[in-house]
N, C-alpha and C positions, 0 to 999 in steps of 0.2 A: 359147723358154726351156725349159731342161731342168734337172731337179734334179741336182746334182753327186753322184756316187756317194760313199758314205762307208763306212768299214769297220764302224763300230759306231754304233748308236743306244743311248745310255747312260741309266741311271737317274740321277736328280738328287735328292740327299739332303743336308740341312743346308748348303745353299748351294754345293754342289760336285757335279760329275759323278763318278760312281763307276767305278773301273776295272772293265771287264767280265771276267766269268768265261767263258772259251771253252767250258766244259762246260755252261753254261746259256745257250744261244743259240737263237733261232729266226729265220727269214728274213722280211725285209720285202719283199713282192712287189708289183710294179707290175701292177695289174689290167688294164691295157691290153695288156700283152705277156706276162704270166706270168713275167717275168724277175725274179730277185732283185736288189735294188739296195743292200741293207745287211743286216747282222746286228743283231738286237736282243737286248740283255742282259735275260734273264728274272730278275726279282727273286725271291730266296728268302724264306723266312719271316723270317730274321734281318735282311735288308735292309728289309723292310716294318716290322719292329719299330724299326729305326733311324730310318726316316722318320717314324713316329708319335711317337717320342721327340723327334726334332728339332722337330716341329711343337709339341709340348707345351712344349719348352724355349723356343721363340720366344714363346709366350704368357706364360710365366713371366718372360721378359726384358722384358716391357712392351709387346709389340705391341698387345694389346687395349686398353691404357691410353692409347695415342696419341690426340691430339685428332682428331675426325672430319675436320677440314679438312686435316690432314696425310695421312691415309689417302686422302682424295679427291684430293689433289694427286698422290700417287703413281699412282693410277689414271689420271689424265689424262696423266701423263708416260709411262705404259705405252702408252696409245693413240697418243701421238705417236711413240714408238719403233717400234711395229708399223708405222705408216705409213712411217717411214724405212727399214724393212727389208721393205717390202711384197713386193717381188719374190721375196725368199727364202721368205717364207711361201707365196706362190703356187706356187713350184716344189716346196716340200715337200708342199703339199696335192695337187698333181697327181700326184706320185710315189706318194703313199699311196693315192689314190682313183681315179685315172684320169679324173677329171671334166674337162670342157672348160675351157680357160683363161679363156674369157669368163665362165663361171659362177664359177670360183674367184676371179677378180678382182672381179666385180660383186656377188656374194652372200657367199660364204664368208669371204673375208679382209676384205672391207669391213665386215662386221658385227662383227668382233672389236674394232676401236677404238670403234665405236658402242656396243657393250656396256659397255666400260670407262667411256666418258664418260657414258652414261646413268646408270649406278649411282653414279658420282661425284656427279652432280647430285641423284639421288634421296636418297642418304644425307645430303647436305648440307642438303636442304630438309625432311627428315622431322621431324615434331613428336612429341609424346608426349601421351597422354591424361591429363587431370586432372579431378577432380570435387570440388565443394564440397558436403559432406554436412551437411544440417540435422538436428539430433538433438532439437530441442525444448528449451525452457528456456534459450534463448540459446546453447546449446552447438553448436559446429560442428567439423568435421574436414576436413582437406584430404587427398584421395587423389590420388596421382600415380604414374605408371608410368615406370620406367626400363628400358631394354633393354640386355641384356648378350649378348655373343657366345656361341654354343653351345660353342665350344672348338675341337677338332680335327674337321674335317669330311672324310669320304671322298667324293671326287668321281669318279664312274664315268661315263664318256662313251662314246658309240657311234661307229661308223665312218662313218656317212652324212654328217654335217656336223661333223667332228671339232673344228675350231677354233671354229666358231660356237657350238656347244653347250658346249664347254669354257669359253669366256670368259663365256657366259651364266650359268654357275654360279660360276666363280671370282671374277668381278668383284664380285657382291654379297657373296659370302662374305668376301672380303678387306676390302671396304668396311665391313663390320660388325665387323671386328676378329678374325675367325677365322683360324686357320692351316689349310692344306689339304694332303691327300695325294691326288694325282691318279692314277687308273689309266685311261689311255686304252685304246681297243680295241687288241688285238694286231694288227689289220689296219691301223691308222692311228696309228703311234707318233710320227711326225716332228714335227708342229706343237706338241704338248704339250711336247716336248723343246726345241724352238726358243723357245717362250714362256719357259722357264726362263732362257734367256740374257737375254731382254729384261727380265724382272722383276729380275734381278740387276743389269743395267746401269743401271736407273733408280733403284735404291736400296732395293728391298724387303729387309728383314732376312733373314738366313739362317734357314731352317727354316719360314718363312711359306708357301712354295710348294715342294712336293716331288713328284716323279714316279717312280712304280714301274711297270715294264712287266711284262706277262705275260698269262695267260689267266684264266679264271674258276675252275672247280673245281680244287682241289689246286694253286693258283697264286696270283698276287698278288691277284686279285679276292677269293678266299675268305679269304686271310690278312688282308686289309684289313677286310672286313665282319665277320669274326669277332673282330677285335681288341678287347680290353676297354677300351682307352683312346681309342676313336673315339666322339665325342659326337653324331654325326649322319651320315646318308648321303643324298646326292642322286644319283639314278641315272636315266639315260635309256637305254632299250633295250627288249627284248622283255618281254611280260607274264609269261611263264614265269620269266624270270630275276628280274624284280621280285618275284614271289611267293616265290622262293627266298631273295632278300635279306631280305625281310620276316620270314620264318621265322628267319633267322640272327640278326637283331638283336632279335627279340621277347623273348628271355629277359632282355636288358638294357634293354628298353623305350626304345630310342633313336628319336628322331624321324627320319622318312624323307620325302623328296619324290621322287615317281616320275612320270616322263612316259614312258608305255609305248606299246604298240602301238595301231594304229587300223585300222578298216575303214570309211573315211570315205565318206559319201554326198554326192552333188550332186543337187539337185532342179531340173529345168528345166521351166518353165511355157511354154505356147504363145504367150504375149504377149511373149516375150523378143525382144531384138535378136539375131538368129541369129548374125551374125558375132562379136559381142562374147561371146556364150555359148560358141561353138565355140573361139574363141581362149583364153578363160579356162579352159575344160575341158581343152584340150590342154596348157596349162601345169600344171594340177593333176593330170593323169594322168602326164605324161611328164617333168616337171622332175627333174633328178638321176637319170634312168633309173628314176623311180618310187620311189626310195629316200629318201623323206621321210615321216616319220610322219604328216604332214598331207595327203599325196597322196590323190586320189580314186580308189577302186577300184570304187565302185558309183555308176552314173549312172542316175537315174530321170527319164524324159522323158515329158512329156504327149503322148498318142498322136498328136495332130494334127501335131506337128513331129518325131516320132520319126525318120522316114526322113531328114529334113533334117539332124538332129543327127548321126545315124550317118554319113551321107555326108560331112558336113563334117569330122568327126573322122578318118575314114579319109583324107581328103585332107590334113589337117594332119599326120597320122602320116607320110604320104609325103614331106612336106617335111623331116622330121628327117634330119640328116646324122650318121651314125655315123662316127667317124674318129679320127685321131691327136689326143690331147688338146691338144697345143700348136698345132694348126691353128685359127685364129680362125673358120674356116667350120664347124667341128664344133659340133653342137648337143647331141649325146647321147653319153655315155661308156659304158663297160662296167659291169656289175655289180661288186660289190666283190671277189668271189672265185669260183673254180670251185665251191667248196662252196655258196655262195649261189645260183649259177646252177643247180646241181642241184636245189635246193629250188624255184626258180621254174619250171624245166622240169617238175618233177613236177606242178605245178598246170596247166601247159599240157596235159599228158597227161590229167590228171583232168578238165579242162574238156571235152575231146573225148569222154571216156568218159561224162560227164554229159549229153551232147547239145548242146554249145555249137556255134553257127555262128561260125566264125572270119571276121571281117570283114577283118582285116589282121594280118600277122605270124604268130606261132606257132612260130617256129623259131630256129635259130642262124645268123647271117649269115656268109658268107665274107668276111673282112676283108682277106686277102692279107698276104704277107710276115710280119713278126714279130707283127703284130696278131692273127693267127690263134691265137696262144697265149694271148690275153686272154680275159676272161670276158664276151664279148659275147652279146647276145640281142636279138631283134627286138621293137620296140614292138608290142603285141598288143591287139586289141579283140574282144570277144565279144558276141553276142546269143543268144537262145534259152534262157536260163537263168532260174531263179527264186530267191527267197530261201531255198528249201529246199536248194539245191545247196551243196556244201562250198566251191566256189571263190567263192561269193558271201558266205560266212559267215566264212571264215578269212583272216587277213592274209597276203598274198603278198609284198609289198614289192618290186615290180618294175614295169616300164612296161606295166602291164596294167589293163584295166577291163572290167566287164560293164555293158551297156546294157539297161535294162528299161523297157517302157512302163507308163504309168499313166493313169487317166482323171480322178480327182477329187483335190482338195487333201487331203482326209482320207485317201485311199488313199496319197498320196505321203508324208505324214507318218508313217503307220503303217509303210510299207515302209522308210523311212529309219531309223526308230527300232527296227526289228526286228533288233537286233544286241546282242552282249555287250559291244561296245566303245562308246566315247563320247568321242572326241577332238575331231573337227571336222566341220563340214558347210558346204556352200555352196548358196545358193538363188539361182536365176536367174529374175528376173521384172521387168517394167516396172510392175507394180502395187505402189505404195509400201506400202499397207496390208498387202497379202498378204506382201510381203517381210519386214516387221516381224513379222507374225503367225507365219509359218512358221519364221523364224529362231529365234524365241523358243520354238517348240514342239519344236525339236530337242533330244534328250537328249545334249548334248555340252558340252564346256568352251568351245568357240569356234564361232560361227556367222558366216559371211560372206554378204553379199548383193551380188550382181553383181560379185564380186571373189574373189580367193583369195590367201592368203599375205601379205596386207597387214597389217603389224604396227605397233602403237604399243608400244614397249618398256616403257612404264609400265603397260600393261594386263595383267590376269591371264592366265596361260598354263597350261593343264593339261587333264586329262580326267576322265571319270567311268567307272565300271565297270572293265573290263579295261584301260582307257586310262590309269589312274593314280590317284594320291592327292596332294592338295595343289595349290597354285598357285605359280608363280614369275612374275617380272615386276614392276617398280615396287616399291611398298611390300609387295606380297605376298611378294617375295623377302626383304625385310628381316624380315618376320614369321617366315619359316622359319629364317633364319640367326641369329636372336636369341631369347632367352627374356626375357619381361617379369617384373620384380619390382615389385609394388605397394607403395608406401610410404604409410602412413596416419599423419597427424599431427593429434592433437587440438589445436584452437586455443583 
């Protein structure tokens, strides 16, 4: 399966695709080959203004007043239609990201309809708080809360899991009666655009879902977050960009939900089942070429099994197959771009300068033929470093990890928590009590025990520190995408 070349990837505003301006274009590049497969129309400030006005008009036309059951039904119809056009989404995802077809099918695209169905169910079942207030003298009052949509929400999504994270935000936003203006990453514009077709086909009113393409500074991202008629911003991406967005919206005191970077730790105790731990760690280090905010970049291993874990992970890394994304035997794709590869390469060089011992990888592979033009890099493991070294402290976002030994549980907890980030952690042990104890001691938003990336979409998702603000998932998402109004009635 290959994505069909197209001349333009267009903006979508007020229920229609916008004719592109050839003077405002940038290339959509296949990361596996480095070849351009489309031109993307970059939105100017005027087009962003139109998108925001369209969203506000959709609210004024009654979108937010529709019964919950109607909005939930539209979400379920969207899920059905994504599945009917499943192969088109897979092809678009592969063209944008270069990820293996197996992952695109089983993770990225499969999660999109699951996100829509989950939030259709959550919003349909959500209740509201009420309190009966006793005031003495036989007087009472009834307090109850109703929830209203924020309004127009800016949805800014990254390039690593573009459709998965887009639908993770759009589904609850629409379920709650908001209208959205989406700014996908400039590196992955295709699936957000294809989703516009789907939502139109199943009957979402015009203006409820808009897509503007472009970059951050002096482009669509800045125009959107600076806009005076945006009522909230949800953003997934780097901590530095999140900080900038927060400064931008601060004068207008707009609510934000940020899922930012991570320098996630795994803690492996010596009572663990070695094969299970090694398999789990190899997934958490190398999935999506390490380009997942939840991936493990720091592995702390109890000294008695340190050598076994290192050897096992080196062996698992040797099993990975870098290759053409459409080949079902391929397990590992390229990095998203040459620019990002330069960043990851700089950390490979820094690790050597800091005294790392390279256990495997550390370079750029020869892929042959047209794949040599892609953004490929070798899966890499290091030892010989400590928490004082920059490569152990700074997010790299590639298929790399540092392995460090420890002796005691207290030492492991201290090492894992010695970071400015706080997104996720994984604990590997066969001691049930210790698993609970250490998982709870991690200063993170999410702790796994003897697994990784296992998600119940109703549970809270987010981080602490430089890893973000707020929680999404289940009713946590409903709380962000709505504002409560308390009504007090004296009885």
